[in-house]
C-alpha positions in Angstrom: 0.1 -0.1 0.2 2.5 2.4 -0.1 2.6 3.6 -3.8 -0.8 4.9 -2.5 0.0 6.8 0.1 1.9 9.4 -1.3 -1.2 10.7 -3.9 -3.1 13.1 -2.6 -6.6 12.1 -1.5 -9.6 13.1 -4.0 -13.4 12.3 -3.3 -16.2 11.7 -6.0 -19.8 11.3 -7.0 -21.0 9.0 -9.9 -24.4 9.5 -11.2 -26.3 8.0 -14.0 -28.1 10.0 -16.6 -32.4 10.2 -16.0 -34.4 9.3 -19.1 -37.5 11.5 -18.0 -37.8 15.1 -17.0 -38.7 14.2 -13.5 -35.2 11.8 -12.8 -33.3 15.3 -14.2 -34.9 17.3 -11.5 -34.0 14.9 -9.1 -30.8 14.7 -10.4 -30.3 18.3 -9.6 -31.4 18.5 -6.1 -28.9 15.4 -5.8 -26.2 17.4 -7.3 -27.2 20.3 -5.3 -26.4 18.5 -2.0 -23.4 16.6 -2.7 -21.8 19.7 -4.1 -22.5 21.0 -0.8 -19.3 19.0 0.2 -16.9 19.9 -2.6 -15.9 16.7 -4.4 -12.9 17.1 -6.5 -15.7 15.9 -9.5 -18.6 14.3 -10.3 -18.6 11.1 -13.0 -21.9 10.3 -15.0 -22.0 7.0 -16.5 -22.5 5.9 -20.6 -24.5 3.1 -21.5 -23.8 -0.6 -23.2 -22.7 0.4 -27.0 -23.3 4.1 -26.4 -27.1 3.4 -25.7 -26.7 6.5 -23.6 -24.9 9.1 -26.1 -26.4 11.9 -25.9 -28.5 12.3 -22.3 -24.7 11.4 -21.0 -23.5 14.5 -23.0 -26.1 16.8 -21.7 -25.9 15.2 -18.2 -22.5 16.2 -17.8 -22.3 19.2 -20.0 -25.1 20.8 -17.7 -23.8 19.5 -14.6 -19.7 20.9 -15.5 -21.5 24.3 -15.8 -22.9 24.4 -12.5 -19.2 24.6 -11.4 -17.9 21.2 -10.3 -15.8 19.6 -12.7 -17.4 16.5 -14.5 -16.5 13.5 -15.5 -17.9 11.8 -18.9 -18.0 8.3 -19.0 -16.9 6.8 -22.4 -16.4 3.5 -23.7 -15.6 1.4 -27.0 -17.4 -1.5 -27.5 -20.2 -0.5 -30.4 -18.6 3.0 -31.1 -16.4 4.1 -34.3 -12.9 6.0 -33.7 -15.1 8.9 -35.8 -17.8 9.1 -33.0 -15.5 9.0 -29.9 -13.2 11.0 -31.5 -16.9 13.9 -32.0 -17.5 13.4 -28.2 -13.7 13.9 -27.2 -14.1 17.6 -29.3 -17.2 18.6 -28.1 -16.3 17.8 -24.3 -13.1 19.8 -24.7 -15.3 22.3 -26.3 -17.2 22.5 -23.4 -14.3 22.1 -20.6 -14.3 19.2 -19.6 -10.7 17.7 -18.6 -11.7 14.8 -17.4 -12.9 11.1 -18.7 -13.9 7.7 -17.6 -12.1 5.2 -20.2 -14.1 1.9 -20.3 -14.3 -1.3 -22.8 -18.0 -1.3 -21.5 -20.2 -4.1 -22.2 -21.7 -5.5 -25.6 -25.3 -4.5 -26.1 -27.8 -7.5 -26.8 -28.5 -7.9 -30.3 -25.5 -5.6 -31.4 -23.5 -7.6 -34.2 -19.9 -5.7 -34.4 -17.8 -4.8 -31.3 -16.7 -2.0 -32.9 -12.7 -0.3 -33.5 -11.6 -0.8 -30.3 -12.1 -3.5 -28.3 -10.2 -3.1 -25.5 -9.9 -0.5 -22.9 -6.2 -0.1 -23.2 -6.7 0.5 -26.9 -9.3 3.3 -26.5 -7.2 4.9 -23.7 -4.1 5.3 -26.7 -6.8 6.6 -28.6 -7.7 9.4 -26.2 -4.3 9.7 -26.2 -3.3 10.1 -29.9 -6.5 12.6 -30.5 -6.1 14.5 -27.8 -3.1 14.6 -26.0 -3.1 15.8 -22.4 -6.0 17.1 -23.0 -7.7 15.1 -20.5 -6.7 13.0 -17.1 -8.3 9.4 -18.1 -9.3 7.3 -15.4 -10.2 3.8 -16.3 -11.4 0.9 -14.1 -9.7 -1.5 -12.0 -11.2 -5.1 -10.8 -9.9 -5.8 -7.1 -11.7 -9.0 -7.7 -10.8 -9.9 -11.2 -13.0 -8.9 -14.0 -15.6 -11.6 -14.5 -14.7 -12.1 -17.8 -10.6 -12.1 -17.6 -9.2 -15.4 -18.5 -7.2 -15.4 -15.2 -6.2 -13.4 -12.6 -2.7 -12.9 -13.8 -4.2 -11.9 -16.9 -6.1 -9.2 -15.4 -3.5 -7.4 -13.9 -1.4 -7.6 -17.4 -4.8 -6.0 -18.4 -5.1 -3.4 -16.3 -0.7 -2.7 -16.3 -1.7 -2.2 -20.2 -4.0 0.5 -19.6 -1.5 2.7 -17.7 1.1 1.9 -20.2 -1.5 3.3 -23.1 -1.6 6.7 -20.9 -4.4 6.5 -18.0 -3.5 8.7 -15.0 -6.0 7.0 -12.6 -7.9 4.3 -12.0 -11.6 3.9 -10.0 -12.8 0.5 -8.6 -15.6 -1.8 -9.3 -17.4 -2.1 -5.8 -16.2 -4.3 -3.1 -16.9 -5.8 0.2 -13.7 -7.4 1.0 -10.5 -4.9 1.8 -8.1 -7.4 1.2 -9.0 -7.8 -2.0 -8.5 -4.5 -2.7 -4.9 -4.5 -0.7 -3.7 -7.4 -2.4 -4.4 -6.2 -5.5 -2.3 -2.9 -5.3 0.1 -5.4 -3.5 0.4 -6.9 -6.8 0.5 -4.0 -8.7 3.3 -2.5 -6.7 5.3 -6.0 -7.7 4.8 -4.8 -11.2 5.8 -1.6 -11.0 2.5 -0.1 -11.5 2.2 3.0 -9.8 -1.1 5.1 -10.4 -3.8 6.1 -7.4 -6.5 3.5 -7.4 -9.5 4.9 -5.4 -11.8 2.4 -4.3 -15.6 2.5 -5.1 -18.0 2.3 -2.7 -21.4 1.3 -3.4 -24.3 1.8 -0.2 -26.7 -0.7 -0.1 -30.1 -0.2 0.1 -31.5 -2.8 -1.6 -30.9 -6.7 -1.2 -32.1 -7.7 -4.8 -30.3 -5.2 -6.5 -27.4 -5.5 -5.0 -27.6 -9.2 -5.6 -28.3 -8.6 -9.6 -25.7 -5.7 -9.8 -22.7 -8.9 -7.9 -23.4 -11.0 -10.1 -23.5 -8.9 -13.5 -20.2 -7.4 -12.5 -18.3 -10.1 -10.5 -18.7 -8.5 -7.3 -18.1 -11.1 -4.5 -21.0 -10.0 -1.3 -19.5 -11.9 1.7 -21.6 -15.1 3.3 -22.0 -12.9 6.4 -23.1 -9.9 4.6 -25.2 -11.8 2.7 -26.3 -14.3 5.7 -27.6 -10.4 7.3 -29.3 -9.0 4.7 -31.4 -11.5 4.0 -32.4 -11.8 7.3 -33.8 -8.4 7.3 -36.1 -9.8 4.5 -38.3 -6.6 3.0 -37.0 -4.1 5.9 -35.6 -1.6 4.0 -34.3 0.6 7.4 -32.8 -2.2 8.5 -31.0 -2.9 5.7 -30.0 0.6 5.1 -29.0 0.8 8.3 -26.6 -2.3 8.5 -25.1 -0.8 5.1 -24.1 2.0 6.4 -22.9 1.2 9.6 -20.8 -1.8 7.5 -19.7 0.2 4.9 -18.6 3.5 7.5 -16.0 1.0 8.8 -14.6 -0.4 6.0 -14.3 3.1 4.6 -12.6 3.9 7.8 -10.4 1.4 7.2 -9.6 1.9 3.8 -9.0 5.7 5.0 -6.4 4.6 7.6 -4.3 2.6 5.0 -3.6 5.4 3.1 -6.7 5.0 0.0 -6.0 7.9 -2.5 -9.7 9.0 -1.8 -13.2 7.4 -1.7 -15.8 7.2 -4.9 -19.2 6.6 -4.4 -22.1 4.8 -6.4 -24.7 7.3 -5.5 -27.2 5.7 -8.1 -28.7 9.0 -8.1 -29.7 9.0 -4.4 -28.4 12.0 -1.6 -28.8 10.1 1.3 -27.0 6.3 1.2 -23.4 8.5 0.2 -23.7 11.5 2.0 -24.7 9.5 5.5 -21.4 7.8 5.2 -19.5 10.5 4.5 -21.2 12.7 7.5 -20.2 9.4 9.6 -16.6 10.0 8.4 -16.6 13.5 9.7 -15.3 14.4 6.4 -16.1 17.3 6.3 -15.9 19.4 3.2 -13.0 17.7 2.4 -10.5 15.5 4.0 -7.4 15.6 1.0 -4.9 14.6 3.6 -1.7 14.7 1.5 0.9 11.8 3.4 
């Protein structure tokens, strides 16, 4: 973990682009409340195969204009180099200077993966097209990507993204902190040194959590699963347990020297902000070691 302690901490919140006017109104309220703690940036997701392209673009530009740096996700699966270059130019023209570059998922029924098939190829393309205009975030998988051939190959894939020009990484959410520590230790042995910020998924709905976790390969430890099962439909007990458990986990991560936290908000305020307040972060805790 020594390599991570050298980096200044940064905190961020992730949104998804709303589909309706009511959703836009709700997101604005969420944004306003979370902006009150002055995060380093917001990020906005990008649907499989670019299915939310225009909504992501609109959401990113609107949020960015309101005074907090906003980072769009861009995925390469199902996209052409031309369409990605167009997006990059639009973002640059609107003052965006941070990108979350992902491989992305292949939508059902799509016949071609596109011209860029892997995230490292996307990172290289962004660098070739835009130089150093963007800080490039990439994904990291402490419990390994569900489609990776094996653990060693997954680590090499991450290293390729860094070699291609990635500045930093945000992890898939996890509930076993040892998986994060082991991942960082392995990177250090490979001389791969970039900030790797833990992604935090608040727990508000057990069935949704199971569905998300099955899709992305995040393990729900047995003791957590059993406790959540025991609460049944008691949503308040599920929320309280998740808040307490994640506050403790985040505290251990920060004590160990992680370079910040990234909250997957699911366009809600309370789950993330409650953890934030429990940690005593105040407006921002930007300790540099």
